[in-house]
C-alpha positions as CSV (number, residue, x, y, z in Angstrom):
1,X,-79.3,77.8,26.3
2,X,-77.8,75.1,28.5
3,X,-74.9,72.8,27.1
4,X,-77.2,70.0,27.6
5,X,-79.8,71.8,25.7
6,X,-77.4,72.2,22.9
7,X,-75.9,68.5,22.7
8,X,-79.7,67.7,22.2
9,X,-80.4,70.2,19.6
10,X,-77.3,68.7,17.5
11,X,-78.2,65.2,18.0
12,X,-81.4,66.2,16.2
13,X,-79.8,67.4,13.4
14,X,-79.7,65.2,10.0
15,X,-76.8,64.0,9.1
16,X,-76.6,66.5,6.0
17,X,-76.8,69.3,8.3
18,X,-73.6,68.6,10.6
19,X,-71.2,66.3,8.8
20,X,-68.8,68.8,8.5
21,X,-67.5,69.1,11.9
22,X,-66.1,65.4,11.8
23,X,-63.5,66.9,9.5
24,X,-62.1,69.4,11.9
25,X,-60.2,69.4,15.2
26,X,-62.6,69.5,18.1
27,X,-60.0,69.9,20.9
28,X,-62.0,72.5,23.4
29,X,-58.7,74.4,23.9
30,X,-58.0,74.6,20.3
31,X,-61.8,75.9,19.6
32,X,-61.4,78.4,22.3
33,X,-58.5,79.8,20.6
34,X,-59.8,79.4,17.3
35,X,-63.3,81.8,18.9
36,X,-60.7,84.3,20.0
37,X,-58.7,84.6,16.8
38,X,-62.3,85.6,14.8
39,X,-63.1,88.1,17.4
40,X,-59.6,89.4,16.9
41,X,-59.6,89.2,13.5
42,X,-63.2,90.8,13.5
43,X,-61.9,93.6,15.5
44,X,-58.3,94.6,13.9
45,X,-57.5,95.8,11.1
46,X,-55.8,93.0,9.0
47,X,-55.3,93.3,5.2
48,X,-55.3,89.8,5.1
49,X,-58.5,87.8,4.3
50,X,-59.5,85.2,7.3
51,X,-58.2,82.2,6.3
52,X,-54.7,83.6,5.7
53,X,-54.9,85.1,9.0
54,X,-56.0,82.2,10.8
55,X,-53.6,80.0,8.5
56,X,-50.4,81.7,8.7
57,X,-50.3,83.8,11.6
58,X,-52.5,83.3,14.6
59,X,-52.6,79.4,14.5
60,X,-48.9,79.4,15.1
61,X,-48.9,82.1,17.9
62,X,-51.8,80.0,19.6
63,X,-50.1,76.7,18.4
64,X,-53.0,75.3,17.6
65,X,-54.0,73.6,14.1
66,X,-53.9,75.7,10.9
67,X,-57.2,74.4,9.7
68,X,-59.6,78.0,9.6
69,X,-62.3,75.7,8.9
70,X,-62.6,74.7,12.7
71,X,-64.4,77.7,13.3
72,X,-67.4,75.8,12.1
73,X,-67.0,73.7,15.0
74,X,-67.2,76.7,17.4
75,X,-70.2,77.2,15.9
76,X,-71.7,73.8,16.8
77,X,-70.3,74.1,20.4
78,X,-71.8,77.4,21.0
79,X,-68.4,79.2,21.3
80,X,-69.3,81.6,18.4
81,X,-72.9,82.5,16.3
82,X,-73.1,82.7,12.7
83,X,-75.3,86.2,11.6
84,X,-75.7,85.1,7.8
């Protein structure tokens, strides 16, 4: 899927399907780091839940927002895919 196709897909969503994205950081740099954190968490053996892992360890390490919910925006722009 091209970026233009993804933008058109997002534009076609109704308001209640994409409202949450506007409440989170949308800096592309931060979203790239957030996607990287998700991949690290999935491949690691952390005893923490994802929110704690993201908010208390990795966001500080990468110098990004400590709001793990920003990973939802990663899905909207195509950096991550939801499997559920």
